[in-house]
TITOR-12228 format. One line per 4 residues: number of its first residue (from 1); their letters; for each residue x, y, z of C-alpha. Coordinates in steps of 0.25 Angstrom, whole numbers. Layout:
// TITOR-12228
NUM = a = X/Y/Z ~ ...
END
This chain:
// TITOR-12228
1 = mdrs = 13/181/218 ~ 24/172/215 ~ 28/172/200 ~ 42/168/202
5 = evtd = 42/156/193 ~ 36/164/181 ~ 47/171/173 ~ 47/182/163
9 = hpki = 55/173/154 ~ 50/159/154 ~ 59/148/149 ~ 54/137/140
13 = qpye = 64/127/135 ~ 64/112/133 ~ 65/103/145 ~ 73/91/142
17 = eptg = 74/84/156 ~ 66/72/160 ~ 54/73/168 ~ 57/71/183
21 = gwgs = 72/71/185 ~ 79/83/192 ~ 70/93/186 ~ 58/87/194
25 = vksl = 66/87/207 ~ 71/101/205 ~ 57/106/202 ~ 51/100/215
29 = lska = 62/106/223 ~ 60/120/217 ~ 45/119/220 ~ 47/114/234
33 = sdeg = 57/126/236 ~ 47/136/230 ~ 36/131/239 ~ 45/132/251
37 = llas = 45/118/254 ~ 56/111/261 ~ 61/99/253 ~ 60/90/265
41 = tlwt = 45/94/267 ~ 42/91/252 ~ 49/77/252 ~ 43/73/265
45 = tmqr = 29/76/260 ~ 32/70/246 ~ 37/57/251 ~ 22/54/255
49 = qnka = 17/57/241 ~ 10/46/234 ~ 13/36/245 ~ 2/27/251
53 = dgyq = 4/34/265 ~ 5/48/259 ~ -2/58/250 ~ -6/56/236
57 = cvsc = 0/67/226 ~ -8/79/225 ~ -4/80/210 ~ -7/70/199
61 = swak = -15/57/201 ~ -4/47/195 ~ -4/34/202 ~ 3/31/216
65 = padp = 11/18/217 ~ 9/8/228 ~ 25/8/229 ~ 28/23/228
69 = htfe = 42/29/225 ~ 49/36/236 ~ 45/49/230 ~ 31/46/224
73 = ycen = 29/59/217 ~ 32/67/205 ~ 36/81/202 ~ 22/87/201
77 = gaka = 17/79/212 ~ 28/85/221 ~ 25/99/216 ~ 10/96/220
81 = tiwe = 15/92/234 ~ 24/104/235 ~ 13/113/230 ~ 3/107/241
85 = itpk = 13/107/253 ~ 18/121/251 ~ 21/129/263 ~ 15/141/256
89 = rcdr = 1/146/261 ~ -10/153/254 ~ -17/158/267 ~ -26/169/271
93 = effa = -15/179/271 ~ -13/176/257 ~ -27/179/253 ~ -27/191/262
97 = khtv = -16/197/253 ~ -22/194/239 ~ -35/197/232 ~ -42/187/223
101 = sell = -40/197/211 ~ -25/197/214 ~ -24/182/215 ~ -31/180/202
105 = ewtd = -19/186/195 ~ -10/175/201 ~ -6/162/193 ~ -11/148/197
109 = hdle = 3/145/202 ~ 4/158/211 ~ -9/155/217 ~ -6/141/221
113 = kqgr = 8/145/225 ~ 3/153/237 ~ 2/139/245 ~ -9/132/252
117 = lttp = -22/138/256 ~ -24/138/271 ~ -38/145/274 ~ -52/144/269
121 = mkyd = -55/157/261 ~ -67/164/255 ~ -67/175/244 ~ -71/189/249
125 = ssld = -75/197/237 ~ -74/210/245 ~ -59/208/247 ~ -57/200/234
129 = qfvp = -49/190/244 ~ -51/177/250 ~ -53/177/265 ~ -52/166/275
133 = vkwe = -65/159/279 ~ -68/149/290 ~ -70/135/285 ~ -84/134/291
137 = dafr = -88/147/285 ~ -83/143/271 ~ -90/129/272 ~ -103/136/277
141 = diga = -103/147/266 ~ -99/137/254 ~ -110/128/259 ~ -120/139/259
145 = elkr = -116/144/245 ~ -117/130/240 ~ -131/129/246 ~ -135/141/238
149 = ldpt = -130/136/225 ~ -137/126/216 ~ -128/113/217 ~ -128/111/202
153 = svvf = -121/125/201 ~ -109/121/210 ~ -97/113/205 ~ -89/104/215
157 = yvsg = -75/103/208 ~ -64/93/213 ~ -49/94/209 ~ -41/82/207
161 = rasl = -34/82/221 ~ -46/80/230 ~ -46/67/237 ~ -55/55/235
165 = eash = -62/58/248 ~ -64/73/246 ~ -69/71/232 ~ -79/61/236
169 = mwql = -84/70/247 ~ -84/82/237 ~ -93/75/227 ~ -103/70/237
173 = mari = -104/84/243 ~ -107/90/229 ~ -117/80/226 ~ -124/81/239
177 = ygsn = -124/96/236 ~ -131/93/223 ~ -120/95/213 ~ -113/85/204
181 = nlpd = -104/96/199 ~ -91/88/202 ~ -81/91/191 ~ -66/88/194
185 = ssnm = -53/90/188 ~ -54/77/180 ~ -64/85/171 ~ -53/93/166
189 = ches = -43/82/163 ~ -47/67/163 ~ -62/68/161 ~ -60/63/147
193 = tsvg = -54/50/154 ~ -66/49/163 ~ -76/49/152 ~ -67/42/141
197 = lpes = -62/30/149 ~ -75/25/155 ~ -81/24/141 ~ -69/17/136
201 = igsp = -65/7/148 ~ -75/10/158 ~ -66/17/168 ~ -64/32/170
205 = vgtv = -50/30/174 ~ -37/23/170 ~ -34/8/170 ~ -20/7/174
209 = tlad = -12/7/188 ~ 2/9/191 ~ 4/-7/189 ~ 0/-5/175
213 = fdqc = 11/5/173 ~ 21/-5/178 ~ 17/-15/168 ~ 14/-7/155
217 = dmmf = 23/-9/143 ~ 18/4/136 ~ 11/17/139 ~ 4/28/131
221 = ffgh = 4/42/136 ~ -6/52/130 ~ -7/67/133 ~ -1/66/147
225 = ntgt = 11/74/153 ~ 15/64/163 ~ 28/71/167 ~ 20/82/173
229 = napr = 6/77/176 ~ 9/63/182 ~ 24/62/183 ~ 24/49/192
233 = llhw = 19/41/181 ~ 32/44/174 ~ 38/33/183 ~ 29/22/177
237 = vqea = 32/27/163 ~ 47/27/166 ~ 46/13/171 ~ 38/9/159
241 = rkrg = 49/15/150 ~ 60/8/157 ~ 53/-5/154 ~ 52/-2/140
245 = apvi = 37/2/139 ~ 34/12/128 ~ 28/25/132 ~ 21/32/121
249 = tfnp = 17/47/123 ~ 7/55/116 ~ 7/70/120 ~ 7/83/112
253 = vler = 17/88/122 ~ 31/82/125 ~ 31/80/140 ~ 44/77/147
257 = glmr = 37/67/157 ~ 35/57/145 ~ 48/60/139 ~ 59/59/149
261 = fknp = 58/56/164 ~ 68/54/175 ~ 63/48/188 ~ 66/58/200
265 = qspt = 65/46/209 ~ 76/38/203 ~ 90/43/207 ~ 96/35/196
269 = emls = 88/43/185 ~ 90/56/192 ~ 105/55/192 ~ 105/49/178
273 = pdeg = 109/59/167 ~ 100/53/157 ~ 87/59/152 ~ 77/50/160
277 = tkms = 68/40/154 ~ 62/42/141 ~ 47/41/145 ~ 40/40/131
281 = sdyy = 45/30/121 ~ 37/38/111 ~ 31/52/113 ~ 21/58/102
285 = qvkg = 17/72/102 ~ 3/70/98 ~ -5/82/93 ~ -14/88/104
289 = ggdv = -27/80/103 ~ -21/70/93 ~ -21/58/103 ~ -33/51/97
293 = aamt = -27/51/83 ~ -14/46/89 ~ -21/35/97 ~ -28/31/84
297 = giak = -15/30/77 ~ -10/21/87 ~ -22/12/87 ~ -22/12/71
301 = avfa = -7/7/72 ~ -12/-4/82 ~ -23/-9/73 ~ -13/-9/61
305 = ldda = -3/-18/70 ~ -15/-27/74 ~ -18/-29/59 ~ -4/-33/56
309 = akea = -4/-42/68 ~ -17/-49/64 ~ -12/-50/49 ~ 2/-57/54
313 = grpr = -5/-66/64 ~ 2/-59/76 ~ -5/-56/89 ~ -15/-44/88
317 = vldv = -11/-30/93 ~ -25/-27/97 ~ -30/-34/110 ~ -41/-41/102
321 = sfie = -46/-49/114 ~ -46/-37/123 ~ -54/-29/113 ~ -64/-40/110
325 = ehch = -67/-43/125 ~ -66/-29/131 ~ -68/-19/121 ~ -79/-12/113
329 = gfde = -79/-3/101 ~ -66/-8/95 ~ -71/-10/81 ~ -75/5/80
333 = ferf = -62/9/86 ~ -54/1/76 ~ -62/7/65 ~ -59/21/70
337 = vraa = -44/18/71 ~ -43/11/57 ~ -50/22/50 ~ -41/33/56
341 = ewdq = -31/38/45 ~ -17/40/49 ~ -16/54/43 ~ -27/58/52
345 = ierc = -20/51/64 ~ -7/58/61 ~ -13/72/59 ~ -22/72/72
349 = sgls = -11/65/81 ~ 1/73/75 ~ 8/59/75 ~ 13/50/64
353 = radl = 8/37/60 ~ 21/31/62 ~ 22/36/77 ~ 8/31/80
357 = ehvg = 11/17/73 ~ 23/16/82 ~ 15/18/94 ~ 5/8/89
361 = rtya = 16/-2/88 ~ 21/1/102 ~ 8/-1/108 ~ 5/-14/100
365 = rask = 18/-20/107 ~ 14/-16/121 ~ 5/-25/130 ~ 2/-16/142
369 = vign = 0/-1/138 ~ -5/11/147 ~ -12/23/140 ~ -9/35/149
373 = ygmg = -15/49/145 ~ -18/62/151 ~ -25/75/148 ~ -19/75/134
377 = ltqh = -30/65/130 ~ -41/70/139 ~ -41/85/137 ~ -47/86/123
381 = rhgi = -61/87/117 ~ -60/72/114 ~ -53/69/126 ~ -61/57/129
385 = envq = -58/51/115 ~ -44/53/118 ~ -45/44/131 ~ -53/34/124
389 = mlvn = -44/33/112 ~ -32/29/121 ~ -41/18/128 ~ -44/13/114
393 = lllm = -29/12/111 ~ -27/4/124 ~ -39/-5/121 ~ -34/-9/108
397 = rgmm = -23/-17/114 ~ -30/-21/127 ~ -23/-11/136 ~ -34/-9/146
401 = gkpg = -36/-17/158 ~ -23/-25/159 ~ -10/-23/167 ~ -1/-13/162
405 = agis = -11/-6/152 ~ -22/3/152 ~ -27/18/152 ~ -20/28/161
409 = pirg = -27/42/161 ~ -17/50/169 ~ -25/59/178 ~ -21/72/184
413 = hsnv = -24/77/198 ~ -22/68/210 ~ -36/63/212 ~ -43/67/200
417 = qgqr = -47/53/196 ~ -51/49/210 ~ -61/60/212 ~ -69/55/201
421 = tvgi = -69/41/207 ~ -75/46/220 ~ -86/55/213 ~ -81/68/208
425 = tekl = -88/69/195 ~ -100/76/189 ~ -105/64/182 ~ -115/56/191
429 = klip = -113/43/183 ~ -99/42/190 ~ -103/42/204 ~ -112/33/213
433 = vekf = -124/42/214 ~ -133/32/221 ~ -122/28/231 ~ -120/42/235
437 = eefy = -134/45/236 ~ -137/33/245 ~ -124/34/253 ~ -126/49/257
441 = dfti = -141/51/255 ~ -142/62/245 ~ -146/64/230 ~ -136/67/219
445 = pked = -140/76/208 ~ -143/68/196 ~ -136/76/185 ~ -121/77/182
449 = gvdt = -113/88/187 ~ -104/97/179 ~ -90/94/175 ~ -78/104/174
453 = veac = -82/110/161 ~ -97/110/164 ~ -94/117/177 ~ -86/128/170
457 = egml = -98/129/160 ~ -107/131/172 ~ -98/142/177 ~ -99/149/164
461 = dgsi = -114/148/163 ~ -116/151/177 ~ -122/138/182 ~ -111/135/191
465 = kgfv = -111/143/203 ~ -101/136/213 ~ -88/129/212 ~ -83/121/224
469 = clgg = -69/115/221 ~ -61/104/228 ~ -47/108/224 ~ -42/112/210
473 = nfar = -41/125/203 ~ -53/123/194 ~ -53/137/187 ~ -39/135/182
477 = aipe = -41/120/177 ~ -53/123/168 ~ -54/129/154 ~ -59/143/150
481 = tgrm = -51/150/161 ~ -56/164/159 ~ -71/161/157 ~ -71/151/168
485 = eeaw = -65/161/179 ~ -75/172/175 ~ -86/162/176 ~ -81/156/190
489 = rkmr = -82/170/197 ~ -97/170/194 ~ -100/157/203 ~ -104/159/217
493 = lnvq = -95/149/224 ~ -81/145/223 ~ -75/135/233 ~ -61/130/232
497 = vstk = -55/119/241 ~ -40/120/238 ~ -26/119/244 ~ -21/131/236
501 = lnrt = -26/144/229 ~ -29/144/215 ~ -36/152/204 ~ -50/145/206
505 = hllt = -50/151/220 ~ -49/165/215 ~ -61/164/205 ~ -70/169/216
509 = tdkt = -85/168/216 ~ -96/174/226 ~ -90/164/236 ~ -76/158/235
513 = yilp = -70/149/245 ~ -56/143/246 ~ -56/130/255 ~ -42/125/258
517 = cigr = -39/111/260 ~ -28/102/264 ~ -20/95/253 ~ -18/80/251
521 = ierd = -4/81/256 ~ -9/86/270 ~ -14/79/282 ~ -29/78/283
525 = hqts = -33/76/297 ~ -48/74/301 ~ -55/70/313 ~ -52/55/311
529 = gpqt = -37/58/309 ~ -28/59/297 ~ -35/57/283 ~ -31/51/270
533 = vsve = -37/54/257 ~ -37/46/243 ~ -35/49/229 ~ -35/41/216
537 = dsta = -24/41/206 ~ -24/40/191 ~ -23/25/191 ~ -36/24/200
541 = ciha = -29/20/212 ~ -34/26/226 ~ -23/31/236 ~ -23/37/250
545 = sfgq = -17/50/252 ~ -13/54/266 ~ -8/69/268 ~ 5/71/276
549 = repa = 7/86/278 ~ 1/96/287 ~ -10/104/280 ~ -6/118/275
553 = skel = -16/125/285 ~ -24/121/297 ~ -36/127/291 ~ -36/117/279
557 = lsep = -47/107/278 ~ -46/94/270 ~ -54/92/257 ~ -64/82/263
561 = kiva = -66/91/275 ~ -69/103/266 ~ -79/94/257 ~ -86/90/270
565 = elak = -88/104/275 ~ -93/109/262 ~ -103/97/262 ~ -108/100/276
569 = atva = -110/115/273 ~ -117/112/260 ~ -124/99/260 ~ -126/95/275
573 = gkss = -138/86/277 ~ -139/82/262 ~ -132/69/263 ~ -127/59/273
577 = vpwd = -112/61/269 ~ -104/61/282 ~ -95/72/279 ~ -89/74/293
581 = ewvs = -86/59/294 ~ -79/59/281 ~ -70/70/284 ~ -67/64/297
585 = dygk = -62/51/290 ~ -59/51/275 ~ -60/36/276 ~ -75/37/277
589 = vrda = -75/45/263 ~ -67/34/257 ~ -77/24/263 ~ -88/32/256
593 = iera = -80/32/243 ~ -79/17/244 ~ -94/16/246 ~ -97/24/234
597 = ypdd = -86/17/225 ~ -84/3/230 ~ -77/-2/218 ~ -66/8/217
601 = fkdf = -64/11/232 ~ -66/-3/239 ~ -59/-3/253 ~ -55/12/250
605 = nqrf = -50/15/264 ~ -42/2/265 ~ -35/3/251 ~ -33/17/248
609 = aspg = -20/19/257 ~ -13/7/251 ~ 0/10/242 ~ -5/12/228
613 = gfhr = -19/14/232 ~ -30/5/226 ~ -35/5/212 ~ -50/8/209
617 = diga = -59/-2/201 ~ -56/1/187 ~ -63/-9/178 ~ -55/-7/166
621 = tkre = -43/-11/173 ~ -50/-25/174 ~ -56/-24/160 ~ -69/-21/165
625 = wrtq = -75/-11/156 ~ -86/-3/163 ~ -91/4/150 ~ -104/3/144
629 = tgka = -100/-8/134 ~ -93/-16/145 ~ -80/-15/137 ~ -69/-6/134
633 = nflv = -73/3/123 ~ -65/8/111 ~ -71/22/109 ~ -68/29/96
637 = pesf = -64/44/95 ~ -72/53/86 ~ -60/58/79 ~ -45/61/81
641 = dvdp = -49/76/84 ~ -50/76/99 ~ -52/91/99 ~ -62/94/88
645 = didt = -64/108/92 ~ -50/113/88 ~ -49/118/74 ~ -34/116/73
649 = tapg = -35/120/58 ~ -38/135/62 ~ -25/144/61 ~ -17/144/73
653 = vlkl = -25/135/82 ~ -17/126/91 ~ -21/115/101 ~ -17/120/115
657 = itlr = -13/109/125 ~ -13/113/140 ~ -2/107/149 ~ 2/106/163
661 = sndq = 16/110/167 ~ 27/103/175 ~ 24/113/186 ~ 9/111/188
665 = fntt = -2/101/191 ~ -15/104/185 ~ -18/119/189 ~ -8/120/199
669 = iygy = 5/127/194 ~ 17/124/202 ~ 26/133/194 ~ 29/140/180
673 = ddrl = 39/129/175 ~ 36/117/166 ~ 49/110/167 ~ 46/98/159
677 = rgvh = 42/107/147 ~ 53/117/150 ~ 44/129/152 ~ 48/138/164
681 = gtrm = 42/150/170 ~ 29/151/162 ~ 16/144/159 ~ 12/154/149
685 = vilm = 17/146/137 ~ 11/140/124 ~ 20/128/119 ~ 18/126/104
689 = need = 23/119/92 ~ 34/127/85 ~ 28/125/71 ~ 15/131/77
693 = mrsl = 22/143/82 ~ 28/146/69 ~ 15/145/62 ~ 9/155/72
697 = gltd = 20/164/71 ~ 25/162/85 ~ 39/160/90 ~ 44/155/103
701 = rdrv = 40/163/115 ~ 30/172/108 ~ 18/176/116 ~ 4/172/113
705 = dvet = -10/173/117 ~ -17/159/116 ~ -32/159/112 ~ -42/147/112
709 = yadd = -47/145/97 ~ -62/143/99 ~ -74/149/92 ~ -82/151/105
713 = gitr = -82/166/107 ~ -73/165/119 ~ -58/170/119 ~ -49/162/127
717 = rven = -35/167/128 ~ -22/166/136 ~ -11/177/134 ~ 3/179/133
721 = yrvh = 8/164/132 ~ 22/161/126 ~ 23/151/115 ~ 34/141/115
725 = awql = 38/131/104 ~ 36/117/109 ~ 36/103/104 ~ 21/101/102
729 = pkgn = 13/96/90 ~ 9/106/80 ~ -4/112/83 ~ -3/111/98
733 = cagy = 2/120/109 ~ 2/119/124 ~ 2/127/137 ~ -1/126/151
737 = ypel = -14/123/159 ~ -21/129/166 ~ -17/143/161 ~ -22/139/147
741 = nali = -35/134/151 ~ -40/147/148 ~ -40/143/133 ~ -48/130/135
745 = plwh = -63/133/131 ~ -72/126/141 ~ -79/119/130 ~ -66/113/125
749 = hsrr = -67/100/132 ~ -68/85/131 ~ -82/83/125 ~ -87/73/135
753 = ahvp = -77/74/146 ~ -76/89/147 ~ -61/89/149 ~ -56/103/144
757 = aaks = -48/100/131 ~ -35/107/136 ~ -26/99/127 ~ -31/105/115
761 = vpvr = -36/119/116 ~ -37/127/103 ~ -29/139/103 ~ -22/151/95
765 = likr = -10/158/99 ~ -10/173/97 ~ 4/179/97 ~ 6/191/106
769 = aaa = 14/204/102 ~ 28/204/107 ~ 29/212/120
END
């Protein structure tokens, strides 16, 4: 086991350099060297990344421009590529050397670092090891087990990397089998968006494209670490700042990406001694969960400016004509904002009236404003209300459905948004049920399936018996880690389609299989020739992705091939889906997608390979409001308290905010350094306000155990973390996901969207005795 990157004396110190710059270049060279990759191999591969004739990044879902840079990738995208094209192999010899019990002691990083999976494997309980299995035997045995199980007891999960083609086939297979249990990774991050935006504007996705970023004269950022989670967006932010556009950021954590940036693709910038571009004109460390209060303060300032303009006979600040023609619910929203007291706004947001009024004045001067946000808004008990309040703020001034303006939810994994578009959902209202039944001659169960939280609840109560997973590391991504791992082992079936080994594979059930697949960067050759797949980015543009490299093993199968073989073994004769034809030619899958979703995918095969892709039919971009009222809706939050279950008045209770490091993407841990926060050699750290440390009797580098503060009879604890003073709002602390998921109660989620409330977990710190 390789633990060379972990030190006995981790170093934590401020990082003053800009995002990007030489720090990014050095990090990539180090990662490539560590994986044993030749620089020439890496650069040759990455020159095709996010290009119309190449492969789409396997990391984040940020938009891919029609006119790409020479190097159209970021640090984390390059790390994801390095991680996938590694020459290291996790082969049958590796599994012969290690028992599952032994591997369960390894970290997430060390498991994935063994390299690419090469051979289909099944668990042998007599040996406590995975042993090779022939593909045909694996498919036959899995199909037989699925036939024995009640379809409603089986979950078919999809990670955010699977292609549109594989995802569409996957959901059809599950529904033909008799299960609508189709949760995906968006359940854990942006489901608050998927529920909140349709109610507000009639669209489940954002309204902006890259052309809008080129035109905007102001941006908001709420709760997003852009420098780590969507670094290529920094290019558009930098250009906006250079043309004088204000960028106003609200985040409890000071993130370097929205503070300073030096473009690694600009030789002039790289050779310049300056500190790079100042990315946020104003940066406000709002309290965790204080965003509704902050936005209410901005709205209150805008109303006051509009009042003054009316009284003086000047042009209105509100877009009155837009509100009258296109909006519903404005009067109730206005009453809510005007009734809000400034002392409550300041107390709940942690920000001053003067600062919020300054933001209101800046907003009032702008004419084209984009509202960007991430999981800092969505992962709360009232995450939906957070999202809808940002929409309210934009609607006040008509910043929706016009060039240079709109709402921009910044999604995570590379195709997480697209999977929902082609049918990955447990909600029947989101799919064309009648079309599927007519096209393929089968009957879909008429009850919704389970989402991620409900799947976990089913494991705990024993109603979920099987879990079939197309990518991802589900067991590490979910809350309640300890209880969920125990419950997982009581299921009958665990099937994982993967490229690398992870902890979810090791939670063995009566029957457990690892089915290795080719990656998106690799060539996919079927009987009709080389195949292309497709993905959807955060701006609802569809792109082709054509793999370039030789597959990691001759034994690997493509995702569509694996899906088809599972379907043939499980639901043969139960539909007219032409599985073999689709695998032979993925273009036929795209024809099927277009047939089911003609508005979004018109001329799919003809358009998807064009530079920049093609944009889906998003009504709100044209001021077509596909809501129950037929208009854009102002929706009023219940209160400023977006996490009402946390008793912050209880002694010693803090709100924990989980974070991703600069050396990870979702559950994939590339290393133990978080360069942009200055944390090196560890992930076992709790960052906290210095005043909070003093009040709790803690000093820098003390060791603590962290316990969830919840009166539900369940103890949730992580042990032996080091505390470190950090610039955070009082009452907040922060630490790394997924390790701290163990502290999140399963019930602690967005009330209607069921997104785990990972940005505000109530915890107490217990000081450990000195060693």
